[in-house]
mmCIF file of the N, C-alpha and C atoms, coordinates in Angstrom:
data_MODEL
# 
_entry.id   MODEL 
# 
loop_
_atom_site.group_PDB 
_atom_site.id 
_atom_site.type_symbol 
_atom_site.label_atom_id 
_atom_site.label_alt_id 
_atom_site.label_comp_id 
_atom_site.label_asym_id 
_atom_site.label_entity_id 
_atom_site.label_seq_id 
_atom_site.pdbx_PDB_ins_code 
_atom_site.Cartn_x 
_atom_site.Cartn_y 
_atom_site.Cartn_z 
_atom_site.occupancy 
_atom_site.B_iso_or_equiv 
_atom_site.pdbx_formal_charge 
_atom_site.auth_seq_id 
_atom_site.auth_comp_id 
_atom_site.auth_asym_id 
_atom_site.auth_atom_id 
_atom_site.pdbx_PDB_model_num 
ATOM 1   N N  . MET A 1 1  ? -62.337 101.245 -21.713 1.00 0.00 ? 1  MET A N  1 
ATOM 2   C CA . MET A 1 1  ? -64.141 100.988 -20.696 1.00 0.00 ? 1  MET A CA 1 
ATOM 3   C C  . MET A 1 1  ? -63.523 102.789 -20.327 1.00 0.00 ? 1  MET A C  1 
ATOM 4   N N  . LEU A 1 2  ? -64.551 103.514 -20.491 1.00 0.00 ? 2  LEU A N  1 
ATOM 5   C CA . LEU A 1 2  ? -64.170 104.667 -19.741 1.00 0.00 ? 2  LEU A CA 1 
ATOM 6   C C  . LEU A 1 2  ? -65.298 104.934 -18.744 1.00 0.00 ? 2  LEU A C  1 
ATOM 7   N N  . THR A 1 3  ? -64.863 105.427 -17.069 1.00 0.00 ? 3  THR A N  1 
ATOM 8   C CA . THR A 1 3  ? -64.720 105.384 -16.209 1.00 0.00 ? 3  THR A CA 1 
ATOM 9   C C  . THR A 1 3  ? -65.036 107.175 -15.805 1.00 0.00 ? 3  THR A C  1 
ATOM 10  N N  . THR A 1 4  ? -65.953 107.056 -14.879 1.00 0.00 ? 4  THR A N  1 
ATOM 11  C CA . THR A 1 4  ? -65.508 108.098 -14.259 1.00 0.00 ? 4  THR A CA 1 
ATOM 12  C C  . THR A 1 4  ? -64.646 108.274 -12.811 1.00 0.00 ? 4  THR A C  1 
ATOM 13  N N  . ILE A 1 5  ? -64.283 109.526 -12.714 1.00 0.00 ? 5  ILE A N  1 
ATOM 14  C CA . ILE A 1 5  ? -63.401 109.897 -11.509 1.00 0.00 ? 5  ILE A CA 1 
ATOM 15  C C  . ILE A 1 5  ? -64.117 110.231 -10.421 1.00 0.00 ? 5  ILE A C  1 
ATOM 16  N N  . ARG A 1 6  ? -64.436 110.051 -9.836  1.00 0.00 ? 6  ARG A N  1 
ATOM 17  C CA . ARG A 1 6  ? -65.514 110.445 -8.298  1.00 0.00 ? 6  ARG A CA 1 
ATOM 18  C C  . ARG A 1 6  ? -64.495 111.061 -7.312  1.00 0.00 ? 6  ARG A C  1 
ATOM 19  N N  . ARG A 1 7  ? -65.396 111.895 -6.313  1.00 0.00 ? 7  ARG A N  1 
ATOM 20  C CA . ARG A 1 7  ? -64.819 112.503 -5.094  1.00 0.00 ? 7  ARG A CA 1 
ATOM 21  C C  . ARG A 1 7  ? -64.861 111.330 -4.131  1.00 0.00 ? 7  ARG A C  1 
ATOM 22  N N  . LEU A 1 8  ? -64.162 111.539 -3.243  1.00 0.00 ? 8  LEU A N  1 
ATOM 23  C CA . LEU A 1 8  ? -64.193 110.837 -2.293  1.00 0.00 ? 8  LEU A CA 1 
ATOM 24  C C  . LEU A 1 8  ? -63.265 112.046 -1.048  1.00 0.00 ? 8  LEU A C  1 
ATOM 25  N N  . GLY A 1 9  ? -64.324 112.189 -0.681  1.00 0.00 ? 9  GLY A N  1 
ATOM 26  C CA . GLY A 1 9  ? -64.083 113.406 0.519   1.00 0.00 ? 9  GLY A CA 1 
ATOM 27  C C  . GLY A 1 9  ? -62.577 113.721 -0.145  1.00 0.00 ? 9  GLY A C  1 
ATOM 28  N N  . ASN A 1 10 ? -61.804 114.708 0.564   1.00 0.00 ? 10 ASN A N  1 
ATOM 29  C CA . ASN A 1 10 ? -60.465 114.656 0.363   1.00 0.00 ? 10 ASN A CA 1 
ATOM 30  C C  . ASN A 1 10 ? -59.693 114.645 -1.472  1.00 0.00 ? 10 ASN A C  1 
ATOM 31  N N  . SER A 1 11 ? -60.202 113.483 -1.141  1.00 0.00 ? 11 SER A N  1 
ATOM 32  C CA . SER A 1 11 ? -59.304 112.610 -2.720  1.00 0.00 ? 11 SER A CA 1 
ATOM 33  C C  . SER A 1 11 ? -60.101 112.189 -3.942  1.00 0.00 ? 11 SER A C  1 
ATOM 34  N N  . ARG A 1 12 ? -59.598 111.436 -4.755  1.00 0.00 ? 12 ARG A N  1 
ATOM 35  C CA . ARG A 1 12 ? -60.584 111.335 -5.791  1.00 0.00 ? 12 ARG A CA 1 
ATOM 36  C C  . ARG A 1 12 ? -60.298 110.040 -6.326  1.00 0.00 ? 12 ARG A C  1 
ATOM 37  N N  . GLY A 1 13 ? -61.694 108.797 -7.118  1.00 0.00 ? 13 GLY A N  1 
ATOM 38  C CA . GLY A 1 13 ? -60.456 107.447 -7.002  1.00 0.00 ? 13 GLY A CA 1 
ATOM 39  C C  . GLY A 1 13 ? -61.571 107.024 -7.984  1.00 0.00 ? 13 GLY A C  1 
ATOM 40  N N  . ILE A 1 14 ? -61.476 106.050 -8.535  1.00 0.00 ? 14 ILE A N  1 
ATOM 41  C CA . ILE A 1 14 ? -62.334 104.979 -9.609  1.00 0.00 ? 14 ILE A CA 1 
ATOM 42  C C  . ILE A 1 14 ? -62.929 104.115 -9.141  1.00 0.00 ? 14 ILE A C  1 
ATOM 43  N N  . LEU A 1 15 ? -64.030 103.271 -9.367  1.00 0.00 ? 15 LEU A N  1 
ATOM 44  C CA . LEU A 1 15 ? -64.570 102.571 -9.353  1.00 0.00 ? 15 LEU A CA 1 
ATOM 45  C C  . LEU A 1 15 ? -64.385 101.154 -10.659 1.00 0.00 ? 15 LEU A C  1 
ATOM 46  N N  . ILE A 1 16 ? -63.830 100.399 -10.177 1.00 0.00 ? 16 ILE A N  1 
ATOM 47  C CA . ILE A 1 16 ? -63.259 99.182  -10.378 1.00 0.00 ? 16 ILE A CA 1 
ATOM 48  C C  . ILE A 1 16 ? -63.923 98.427  -10.911 1.00 0.00 ? 16 ILE A C  1 
ATOM 49  N N  . PRO A 1 17 ? -64.708 96.948  -11.946 1.00 0.00 ? 17 PRO A N  1 
ATOM 50  C CA . PRO A 1 17 ? -65.504 96.189  -11.553 1.00 0.00 ? 17 PRO A CA 1 
ATOM 51  C C  . PRO A 1 17 ? -64.652 94.936  -11.674 1.00 0.00 ? 17 PRO A C  1 
ATOM 52  N N  . LYS A 1 18 ? -65.437 94.353  -10.344 1.00 0.00 ? 18 LYS A N  1 
ATOM 53  C CA . LYS A 1 18 ? -65.245 92.789  -10.183 1.00 0.00 ? 18 LYS A CA 1 
ATOM 54  C C  . LYS A 1 18 ? -64.369 91.937  -10.673 1.00 0.00 ? 18 LYS A C  1 
ATOM 55  N N  . PRO A 1 19 ? -64.481 92.374  -12.269 1.00 0.00 ? 19 PRO A N  1 
ATOM 56  C CA . PRO A 1 19 ? -64.463 90.970  -13.207 1.00 0.00 ? 19 PRO A CA 1 
ATOM 57  C C  . PRO A 1 19 ? -62.678 91.094  -13.656 1.00 0.00 ? 19 PRO A C  1 
ATOM 58  N N  . LEU A 1 20 ? -63.094 92.857  -13.562 1.00 0.00 ? 20 LEU A N  1 
ATOM 59  C CA . LEU A 1 20 ? -61.235 93.900  -14.290 1.00 0.00 ? 20 LEU A CA 1 
ATOM 60  C C  . LEU A 1 20 ? -60.307 92.867  -12.998 1.00 0.00 ? 20 LEU A C  1 
ATOM 61  N N  . LEU A 1 21 ? -60.426 93.067  -11.594 1.00 0.00 ? 21 LEU A N  1 
ATOM 62  C CA . LEU A 1 21 ? -59.716 92.681  -10.561 1.00 0.00 ? 21 LEU A CA 1 
ATOM 63  C C  . LEU A 1 21 ? -59.629 91.131  -10.578 1.00 0.00 ? 21 LEU A C  1 
ATOM 64  N N  . LYS A 1 22 ? -60.398 90.671  -10.819 1.00 0.00 ? 22 LYS A N  1 
ATOM 65  C CA . LYS A 1 22 ? -60.196 89.127  -10.910 1.00 0.00 ? 22 LYS A CA 1 
ATOM 66  C C  . LYS A 1 22 ? -59.522 88.833  -12.589 1.00 0.00 ? 22 LYS A C  1 
ATOM 67  N N  . GLN A 1 23 ? -59.147 89.294  -12.823 1.00 0.00 ? 23 GLN A N  1 
ATOM 68  C CA . GLN A 1 23 ? -58.828 88.822  -14.440 1.00 0.00 ? 23 GLN A CA 1 
ATOM 69  C C  . GLN A 1 23 ? -57.240 89.277  -14.089 1.00 0.00 ? 23 GLN A C  1 
ATOM 70  N N  . ALA A 1 24 ? -57.130 90.831  -13.009 1.00 0.00 ? 24 ALA A N  1 
ATOM 71  C CA . ALA A 1 24 ? -56.084 91.337  -12.965 1.00 0.00 ? 24 ALA A CA 1 
ATOM 72  C C  . ALA A 1 24 ? -54.778 90.123  -11.778 1.00 0.00 ? 24 ALA A C  1 
ATOM 73  N N  . GLY A 1 25 ? -56.081 89.851  -11.063 1.00 0.00 ? 25 GLY A N  1 
ATOM 74  C CA . GLY A 1 25 ? -55.742 89.162  -9.790  1.00 0.00 ? 25 GLY A CA 1 
ATOM 75  C C  . GLY A 1 25 ? -55.367 89.741  -8.789  1.00 0.00 ? 25 GLY A C  1 
ATOM 76  N N  . LEU A 1 26 ? -55.949 90.965  -8.931  1.00 0.00 ? 26 LEU A N  1 
ATOM 77  C CA . LEU A 1 26 ? -55.425 91.833  -7.305  1.00 0.00 ? 26 LEU A CA 1 
ATOM 78  C C  . LEU A 1 26 ? -56.885 90.968  -6.351  1.00 0.00 ? 26 LEU A C  1 
ATOM 79  N N  . GLU A 1 27 ? -57.175 91.126  -5.386  1.00 0.00 ? 27 GLU A N  1 
ATOM 80  C CA . GLU A 1 27 ? -57.597 91.208  -4.279  1.00 0.00 ? 27 GLU A CA 1 
ATOM 81  C C  . GLU A 1 27 ? -57.949 91.659  -3.061  1.00 0.00 ? 27 GLU A C  1 
ATOM 82  N N  . ASP A 1 28 ? -56.952 92.130  -2.473  1.00 0.00 ? 28 ASP A N  1 
ATOM 83  C CA . ASP A 1 28 ? -56.956 93.575  -1.339  1.00 0.00 ? 28 ASP A CA 1 
ATOM 84  C C  . ASP A 1 28 ? -56.118 94.291  -0.960  1.00 0.00 ? 28 ASP A C  1 
ATOM 85  N N  . GLN A 1 29 ? -54.631 94.244  -1.460  1.00 0.00 ? 29 GLN A N  1 
ATOM 86  C CA . GLN A 1 29 ? -53.905 95.107  -1.897  1.00 0.00 ? 29 GLN A CA 1 
ATOM 87  C C  . GLN A 1 29 ? -53.600 95.101  -3.619  1.00 0.00 ? 29 GLN A C  1 
ATOM 88  N N  . ALA A 1 30 ? -52.740 96.415  -3.937  1.00 0.00 ? 30 ALA A N  1 
ATOM 89  C CA . ALA A 1 30 ? -52.276 96.860  -5.336  1.00 0.00 ? 30 ALA A CA 1 
ATOM 90  C C  . ALA A 1 30 ? -51.475 97.404  -5.277  1.00 0.00 ? 30 ALA A C  1 
ATOM 91  N N  . GLU A 1 31 ? -50.231 97.801  -5.868  1.00 0.00 ? 31 GLU A N  1 
ATOM 92  C CA . GLU A 1 31 ? -49.503 98.544  -6.021  1.00 0.00 ? 31 GLU A CA 1 
ATOM 93  C C  . GLU A 1 31 ? -50.027 99.725  -7.517  1.00 0.00 ? 31 GLU A C  1 
ATOM 94  N N  . ILE A 1 32 ? -49.797 101.128 -7.122  1.00 0.00 ? 32 ILE A N  1 
ATOM 95  C CA . ILE A 1 32 ? -49.755 101.786 -7.745  1.00 0.00 ? 32 ILE A CA 1 
ATOM 96  C C  . ILE A 1 32 ? -49.118 102.958 -8.388  1.00 0.00 ? 32 ILE A C  1 
ATOM 97  N N  . LEU A 1 33 ? -48.754 103.303 -9.725  1.00 0.00 ? 33 LEU A N  1 
ATOM 98  C CA . LEU A 1 33 ? -47.596 104.342 -9.846  1.00 0.00 ? 33 LEU A CA 1 
ATOM 99  C C  . LEU A 1 33 ? -48.233 104.766 -11.146 1.00 0.00 ? 33 LEU A C  1 
ATOM 100 N N  . VAL A 1 34 ? -47.473 105.815 -11.563 1.00 0.00 ? 34 VAL A N  1 
ATOM 101 C CA . VAL A 1 34 ? -47.459 106.844 -12.790 1.00 0.00 ? 34 VAL A CA 1 
ATOM 102 C C  . VAL A 1 34 ? -46.091 105.963 -13.758 1.00 0.00 ? 34 VAL A C  1 
ATOM 103 N N  . GLU A 1 35 ? -46.694 105.903 -14.867 1.00 0.00 ? 35 GLU A N  1 
ATOM 104 C CA . GLU A 1 35 ? -45.509 105.486 -16.261 1.00 0.00 ? 35 GLU A CA 1 
ATOM 105 C C  . GLU A 1 35 ? -46.145 106.773 -17.202 1.00 0.00 ? 35 GLU A C  1 
ATOM 106 N N  . GLY A 1 36 ? -45.166 107.398 -17.800 1.00 0.00 ? 36 GLY A N  1 
ATOM 107 C CA . GLY A 1 36 ? -46.008 109.098 -18.680 1.00 0.00 ? 36 GLY A CA 1 
ATOM 108 C C  . GLY A 1 36 ? -46.838 109.343 -18.418 1.00 0.00 ? 36 GLY A C  1 
ATOM 109 N N  . ASN A 1 37 ? -47.727 109.254 -18.952 1.00 0.00 ? 37 ASN A N  1 
ATOM 110 C CA . ASN A 1 37 ? -49.511 109.887 -18.919 1.00 0.00 ? 37 ASN A CA 1 
ATOM 111 C C  . ASN A 1 37 ? -50.507 108.584 -18.324 1.00 0.00 ? 37 ASN A C  1 
ATOM 112 N N  . ALA A 1 38 ? -50.211 108.193 -17.799 1.00 0.00 ? 38 ALA A N  1 
ATOM 113 C CA . ALA A 1 38 ? -50.866 106.390 -17.407 1.00 0.00 ? 38 ALA A CA 1 
ATOM 114 C C  . ALA A 1 38 ? -50.764 106.222 -16.025 1.00 0.00 ? 38 ALA A C  1 
ATOM 115 N N  . LEU A 1 39 ? -51.687 105.481 -15.377 1.00 0.00 ? 39 LEU A N  1 
ATOM 116 C CA . LEU A 1 39 ? -51.381 105.446 -13.777 1.00 0.00 ? 39 LEU A CA 1 
ATOM 117 C C  . LEU A 1 39 ? -51.259 103.611 -14.358 1.00 0.00 ? 39 LEU A C  1 
ATOM 118 N N  . ILE A 1 40 ? -50.396 103.288 -13.293 1.00 0.00 ? 40 ILE A N  1 
ATOM 119 C CA . ILE A 1 40 ? -50.551 101.315 -13.349 1.00 0.00 ? 40 ILE A CA 1 
ATOM 120 C C  . ILE A 1 40 ? -50.899 101.061 -12.435 1.00 0.00 ? 40 ILE A C  1 
ATOM 121 N N  . VAL A 1 41 ? -51.765 100.054 -11.931 1.00 0.00 ? 41 VAL A N  1 
ATOM 122 C CA . VAL A 1 41 ? -52.063 99.389  -11.774 1.00 0.00 ? 41 VAL A CA 1 
ATOM 123 C C  . VAL A 1 41 ? -51.626 98.080  -11.693 1.00 0.00 ? 41 VAL A C  1 
ATOM 124 N N  . ARG A 1 42 ? -50.988 97.502  -10.322 1.00 0.00 ? 42 ARG A N  1 
ATOM 125 C CA . ARG A 1 42 ? -51.094 95.979  -10.834 1.00 0.00 ? 42 ARG A CA 1 
ATOM 126 C C  . ARG A 1 42 ? -50.344 95.223  -8.949  1.00 0.00 ? 42 ARG A C  1 
ATOM 127 N N  . ARG A 1 43 ? -50.851 93.932  -9.395  1.00 0.00 ? 43 ARG A N  1 
ATOM 128 C CA . ARG A 1 43 ? -50.367 93.091  -8.317  1.00 0.00 ? 43 ARG A CA 1 
ATOM 129 C C  . ARG A 1 43 ? -49.409 93.760  -6.783  1.00 0.00 ? 43 ARG A C  1 
ATOM 130 N N  . PRO A 1 44 ? -49.225 93.703  -6.320  1.00 0.00 ? 44 PRO A N  1 
ATOM 131 C CA . PRO A 1 44 ? -47.835 93.993  -5.509  1.00 0.00 ? 44 PRO A CA 1 
ATOM 132 C C  . PRO A 1 44 ? -47.194 92.615  -5.596  1.00 0.00 ? 44 PRO A C  1 
ATOM 133 N N  . LYS A 1 45 ? -45.518 93.693  -5.313  1.00 0.00 ? 45 LYS A N  1 
ATOM 134 C CA . LYS A 1 45 ? -44.732 92.578  -5.411  1.00 0.00 ? 45 LYS A CA 1 
ATOM 135 C C  . LYS A 1 45 ? -44.556 91.638  -4.190  1.00 0.00 ? 45 LYS A C  1 
ATOM 136 N N  . PRO A 1 46 ? -44.105 90.463  -4.093  1.00 0.00 ? 46 PRO A N  1 
ATOM 137 C CA . PRO A 1 46 ? -43.963 89.444  -2.672  1.00 0.00 ? 46 PRO A CA 1 
ATOM 138 C C  . PRO A 1 46 ? -42.874 90.403  -2.322  1.00 0.00 ? 46 PRO A C  1 
ATOM 139 N N  . ALA A 1 47 ? -42.611 90.726  -0.939  1.00 0.00 ? 47 ALA A N  1 
ATOM 140 C CA . ALA A 1 47 ? -41.954 90.428  0.004   1.00 0.00 ? 47 ALA A CA 1 
ATOM 141 C C  . ALA A 1 47 ? -40.481 90.332  -0.334  1.00 0.00 ? 47 ALA A C  1 
ATOM 142 N N  . PRO A 1 48 ? -39.066 90.833  -0.533  1.00 0.00 ? 48 PRO A N  1 
ATOM 143 C CA . PRO A 1 48 ? -38.075 89.687  -0.740  1.00 0.00 ? 48 PRO A CA 1 
ATOM 144 C C  . PRO A 1 48 ? -37.989 88.607  0.810   1.00 0.00 ? 48 PRO A C  1 
ATOM 145 N N  . ARG A 1 49 ? -37.204 87.976  0.433   1.00 0.00 ? 49 ARG A N  1 
ATOM 146 C CA . ARG A 1 49 ? -37.296 86.120  1.239   1.00 0.00 ? 49 ARG A CA 1 
ATOM 147 C C  . ARG A 1 49 ? -38.557 85.968  1.642   1.00 0.00 ? 49 ARG A C  1 
ATOM 148 N N  . ALA A 1 50 ? -39.862 86.154  1.297   1.00 0.00 ? 50 ALA A N  1 
ATOM 149 C CA . ALA A 1 50 ? -40.588 86.021  1.774   1.00 0.00 ? 50 ALA A CA 1 
ATOM 150 C C  . ALA A 1 50 ? -40.918 84.539  1.323   1.00 0.00 ? 50 ALA A C  1 
ATOM 151 N N  . GLY A 1 51 ? -41.458 84.119  3.115   1.00 0.00 ? 51 GLY A N  1 
ATOM 152 C CA . GLY A 1 51 ? -41.651 82.442  2.991   1.00 0.00 ? 51 GLY A CA 1 
ATOM 153 C C  . GLY A 1 51 ? -40.406 81.910  4.345   1.00 0.00 ? 51 GLY A C  1 
ATOM 154 N N  . TRP A 1 52 ? -39.244 82.764  3.351   1.00 0.00 ? 52 TRP A N  1 
ATOM 155 C CA . TRP A 1 52 ? -38.223 82.486  3.809   1.00 0.00 ? 52 TRP A CA 1 
ATOM 156 C C  . TRP A 1 52 ? -38.166 81.657  5.737   1.00 0.00 ? 52 TRP A C  1 
ATOM 157 N N  . ALA A 1 53 ? -38.445 82.473  6.413   1.00 0.00 ? 53 ALA A N  1 
ATOM 158 C CA . ALA A 1 53 ? -38.609 81.707  7.772   1.00 0.00 ? 53 ALA A CA 1 
ATOM 159 C C  . ALA A 1 53 ? -39.312 80.298  8.218   1.00 0.00 ? 53 ALA A C  1 
ATOM 160 N N  . GLU A 1 54 ? -40.425 80.376  7.301   1.00 0.00 ? 54 GLU A N  1 
ATOM 161 C CA . GLU A 1 54 ? -40.832 79.229  7.970   1.00 0.00 ? 54 GLU A CA 1 
ATOM 162 C C  . GLU A 1 54 ? -40.251 77.319  6.637   1.00 0.00 ? 54 GLU A C  1 
ATOM 163 N N  . ALA A 1 55 ? -39.927 77.731  5.827   1.00 0.00 ? 55 ALA A N  1 
ATOM 164 C CA . ALA A 1 55 ? -38.721 77.215  5.315   1.00 0.00 ? 55 ALA A CA 1 
ATOM 165 C C  . ALA A 1 55 ? -38.214 76.579  5.957   1.00 0.00 ? 55 ALA A C  1 
ATOM 166 N N  . SER A 1 56 ? -36.930 77.514  6.030   1.00 0.00 ? 56 SER A N  1 
ATOM 167 C CA . SER A 1 56 ? -35.799 77.404  7.273   1.00 0.00 ? 56 SER A CA 1 
ATOM 168 C C  . SER A 1 56 ? -36.697 76.056  7.977   1.00 0.00 ? 56 SER A C  1 
ATOM 169 N N  . LYS A 1 57 ? -37.157 76.671  9.064   1.00 0.00 ? 57 LYS A N  1 
ATOM 170 C CA . LYS A 1 57 ? -37.959 75.767  10.627  1.00 0.00 ? 57 LYS A CA 1 
ATOM 171 C C  . LYS A 1 57 ? -38.223 74.021  9.617   1.00 0.00 ? 57 LYS A C  1 
ATOM 172 N N  . GLU A 1 58 ? -39.234 74.608  8.319   1.00 0.00 ? 58 GLU A N  1 
ATOM 173 C CA . GLU A 1 58 ? -39.444 72.869  8.084   1.00 0.00 ? 58 GLU A CA 1 
ATOM 174 C C  . GLU A 1 58 ? -37.741 72.302  7.621   1.00 0.00 ? 58 GLU A C  1 
ATOM 175 N N  . ILE A 1 59 ? -36.870 72.869  7.206   1.00 0.00 ? 59 ILE A N  1 
ATOM 176 C CA . ILE A 1 59 ? -35.731 71.868  6.837   1.00 0.00 ? 59 ILE A CA 1 
ATOM 177 C C  . ILE A 1 59 ? -35.526 71.365  8.151   1.00 0.00 ? 59 ILE A C  1 
ATOM 178 N N  . ALA A 1 60 ? -35.343 72.371  9.632   1.00 0.00 ? 60 ALA A N  1 
ATOM 179 C CA . ALA A 1 60 ? -34.540 72.080  10.315  1.00 0.00 ? 60 ALA A CA 1 
ATOM 180 C C  . ALA A 1 60 ? -35.623 71.407  11.401  1.00 0.00 ? 60 ALA A C  1 
ATOM 181 N N  . ALA A 1 61 ? -36.766 70.665  11.184  1.00 0.00 ? 61 ALA A N  1 
ATOM 182 C CA . ALA A 1 61 ? -37.898 70.078  11.426  1.00 0.00 ? 61 ALA A CA 1 
ATOM 183 C C  . ALA A 1 61 ? -37.336 68.529  11.155  1.00 0.00 ? 61 ALA A C  1 
ATOM 184 N N  . ARG A 1 62 ? -37.033 68.735  9.980   1.00 0.00 ? 62 ARG A N  1 
ATOM 185 C CA . ARG A 1 62 ? -36.667 67.502  9.034   1.00 0.00 ? 62 ARG A CA 1 
ATOM 186 C C  . ARG A 1 62 ? -35.119 66.808  9.654   1.00 0.00 ? 62 ARG A C  1 
ATOM 187 N N  . GLY A 1 63 ? -35.015 67.541  10.060  1.00 0.00 ? 63 GLY A N  1 
ATOM 188 C CA . GLY A 1 63 ? -33.207 67.150  10.416  1.00 0.00 ? 63 GLY A CA 1 
ATOM 189 C C  . GLY A 1 63 ? -32.116 67.699  9.079   1.00 0.00 ? 63 GLY A C  1 
ATOM 190 N N  . GLU A 1 64 ? -32.525 68.343  8.204   1.00 0.00 ? 64 GLU A N  1 
ATOM 191 C CA . GLU A 1 64 ? -32.013 68.744  6.612   1.00 0.00 ? 64 GLU A CA 1 
ATOM 192 C C  . GLU A 1 64 ? -31.018 70.267  6.808   1.00 0.00 ? 64 GLU A C  1 
ATOM 193 N N  . ASP A 1 65 ? -30.369 70.656  8.115   1.00 0.00 ? 65 ASP A N  1 
ATOM 194 C CA . ASP A 1 65 ? -29.831 71.598  7.991   1.00 0.00 ? 65 ASP A CA 1 
ATOM 195 C C  . ASP A 1 65 ? -28.490 71.229  9.037   1.00 0.00 ? 65 ASP A C  1 
ATOM 196 N N  . ARG A 1 66 ? -28.128 70.044  8.115   1.00 0.00 ? 66 ARG A N  1 
ATOM 197 C CA . ARG A 1 66 ? -26.270 70.171  8.613   1.00 0.00 ? 66 ARG A CA 1 
ATOM 198 C C  . ARG A 1 66 ? -25.560 71.531  7.250   1.00 0.00 ? 66 ARG A C  1 
ATOM 199 N N  . LEU A 1 67 ? -24.377 71.668  7.854   1.00 0.00 ? 67 LEU A N  1 
ATOM 200 C CA . LEU A 1 67 ? -23.216 72.254  6.514   1.00 0.00 ? 67 LEU A CA 1 
ATOM 201 C C  . LEU A 1 67 ? -23.565 71.681  6.136   1.00 0.00 ? 67 LEU A C  1 
ATOM 202 N N  . VAL A 1 68 ? -23.262 71.362  4.665   1.00 0.00 ? 68 VAL A N  1 
ATOM 203 C CA . VAL A 1 68 ? -22.921 70.998  3.317   1.00 0.00 ? 68 VAL A CA 1 
ATOM 204 C C  . VAL A 1 68 ? -20.882 70.795  3.069   1.00 0.00 ? 68 VAL A C  1 
ATOM 205 N N  . LEU A 1 69 ? -20.955 72.489  3.961   1.00 0.00 ? 69 LEU A N  1 
ATOM 206 C CA . LEU A 1 69 ? -19.145 72.630  3.263   1.00 0.00 ? 69 LEU A CA 1 
ATOM 207 C C  . LEU A 1 69 ? -17.763 72.312  4.489   1.00 0.00 ? 69 LEU A C  1 
ATOM 208 N N  . GLY A 1 70 ? -19.343 72.211  5.774   1.00 0.00 ? 70 GLY A N  1 
ATOM 209 C CA . GLY A 1 70 ? -18.744 71.678  7.335   1.00 0.00 ? 70 GLY A CA 1 
ATOM 210 C C  . GLY A 1 70 ? -17.756 73.442  7.550   1.00 0.00 ? 70 GLY A C  1 
ATOM 211 N N  . ASP A 1 71 ? -17.536 72.958  8.730   1.00 0.00 ? 71 ASP A N  1 
ATOM 212 C CA . ASP A 1 71 ? -16.768 74.519  9.399   1.00 0.00 ? 71 ASP A CA 1 
ATOM 213 C C  . ASP A 1 71 ? -15.335 75.026  8.645   1.00 0.00 ? 71 ASP A C  1 
ATOM 214 N N  . PHE A 1 72 ? -15.786 76.244  8.840   1.00 0.00 ? 72 PHE A N  1 
ATOM 215 C CA . PHE A 1 72 ? -14.634 77.190  8.568   1.00 0.00 ? 72 PHE A CA 1 
ATOM 216 C C  . PHE A 1 72 ? -13.777 77.700  9.382   1.00 0.00 ? 72 PHE A C  1 
ATOM 217 N N  . ALA A 1 73 ? -12.682 77.773  9.310   1.00 0.00 ? 73 ALA A N  1 
ATOM 218 C CA . ALA A 1 73 ? -11.890 78.113  10.792  1.00 0.00 ? 73 ALA A CA 1 
ATOM 219 C C  . ALA A 1 73 ? -11.697 80.008  9.795   1.00 0.00 ? 73 ALA A C  1 
ATOM 220 N N  . ASN A 1 74 ? -11.458 80.415  11.560  1.00 0.00 ? 74 ASN A N  1 
ATOM 221 C CA . ASN A 1 74 ? -11.899 82.015  11.402  1.00 0.00 ? 74 ASN A CA 1 
ATOM 222 C C  . ASN A 1 74 ? -9.981  82.395  11.797  1.00 0.00 ? 74 ASN A C  1 
ATOM 223 N N  . GLU A 1 75 ? -9.508  83.518  11.409  1.00 0.00 ? 75 GLU A N  1 
ATOM 224 C CA . GLU A 1 75 ? -8.069  84.553  12.258  1.00 0.00 ? 75 GLU A CA 1 
ATOM 225 C C  . GLU A 1 75 ? -8.104  83.791  13.967  1.00 0.00 ? 75 GLU A C  1 
ATOM 226 N N  . ALA A 1 76 ? -9.332  83.946  14.592  1.00 0.00 ? 76 ALA A N  1 
ATOM 227 C CA . ALA A 1 76 ? -9.175  84.076  15.978  1.00 0.00 ? 76 ALA A CA 1 
ATOM 228 C C  . ALA A 1 76 ? -9.227  82.530  16.886  1.00 0.00 ? 76 ALA A C  1 
ATOM 229 N N  . ASP A 1 77 ? -9.142  81.787  15.646  1.00 0.00 ? 77 ASP A N  1 
ATOM 230 C CA . ASP A 1 77 ? -8.811  79.655  16.199  1.00 0.00 ? 77 ASP A CA 1 
ATOM 231 C C  . ASP A 1 77 ? -6.935  80.044  16.069  1.00 0.00 ? 77 ASP A C  1 
ATOM 232 N N  . GLU A 1 78 ? -7.083  79.226  16.891  1.00 0.00 ? 78 GLU A N  1 
ATOM 233 C CA . GLU A 1 78 ? -5.870  79.129  17.342  1.00 0.00 ? 78 GLU A CA 1 
ATOM 234 C C  . GLU A 1 78 ? -4.655  78.097  16.685  1.00 0.00 ? 78 GLU A C  1 
ATOM 235 N N  . ASP A 1 79 ? -5.139  77.299  15.739  1.00 0.00 ? 79 ASP A N  1 
ATOM 236 C CA . ASP A 1 79 ? -4.543  76.741  15.086  1.00 0.00 ? 79 ASP A CA 1 
ATOM 237 C C  . ASP A 1 79 ? -4.879  77.243  13.455  1.00 0.00 ? 79 ASP A C  1 
ATOM 238 N N  . TRP A 1 80 ? -4.783  78.305  13.484  1.00 0.00 ? 80 TRP A N  1 
ATOM 239 C CA . TRP A 1 80 ? -5.647  78.744  11.879  1.00 0.00 ? 80 TRP A CA 1 
ATOM 240 C C  . TRP A 1 80 ? -4.187  79.075  11.067  1.00 0.00 ? 80 TRP A C  1 
ATOM 241 N N  . THR A 1 81 ? -4.229  79.223  10.081  1.00 0.00 ? 81 THR A N  1 
ATOM 242 C CA . THR A 1 81 ? -2.817  78.874  9.409   1.00 0.00 ? 81 THR A CA 1 
ATOM 243 C C  . THR A 1 81 ? -2.603  78.719  8.046   1.00 0.00 ? 81 THR A C  1 
ATOM 244 N N  . TRP A 1 82 ? -2.378  80.340  7.273   1.00 0.00 ? 82 TRP A N  1 
ATOM 245 C CA . TRP A 1 82 ? -2.848  80.547  6.214   1.00 0.00 ? 82 TRP A CA 1 
ATOM 246 C C  . TRP A 1 82 ? -2.174  79.211  4.828   1.00 0.00 ? 82 TRP A C  1 
# 
C-alpha cells in the first residue's frame, strides 16, 4: 500500500486505515521504532509485572497467601546456628 506523508505542524505523519489497525491489534497506543530503513509500528509490550498487584490481592482474599516453605532464620535471630 502506498500512502502520503503529510505535514502535521512541525512534524510529519501518515494516516493508517482502520482495517490495518484492527488487523494489527492497534488501538490507543503503538510502539514505533526503526529497523534498517523501515519504520516498525507494533502493539506496545505489556509493562513488566502488569496485573501482579491485583492478582496478589485476589490470592490474599482467598486466604491462599501462606508461606509454602515456612519461615527462614536470619543471622540476627538468637537461635541461629549453621
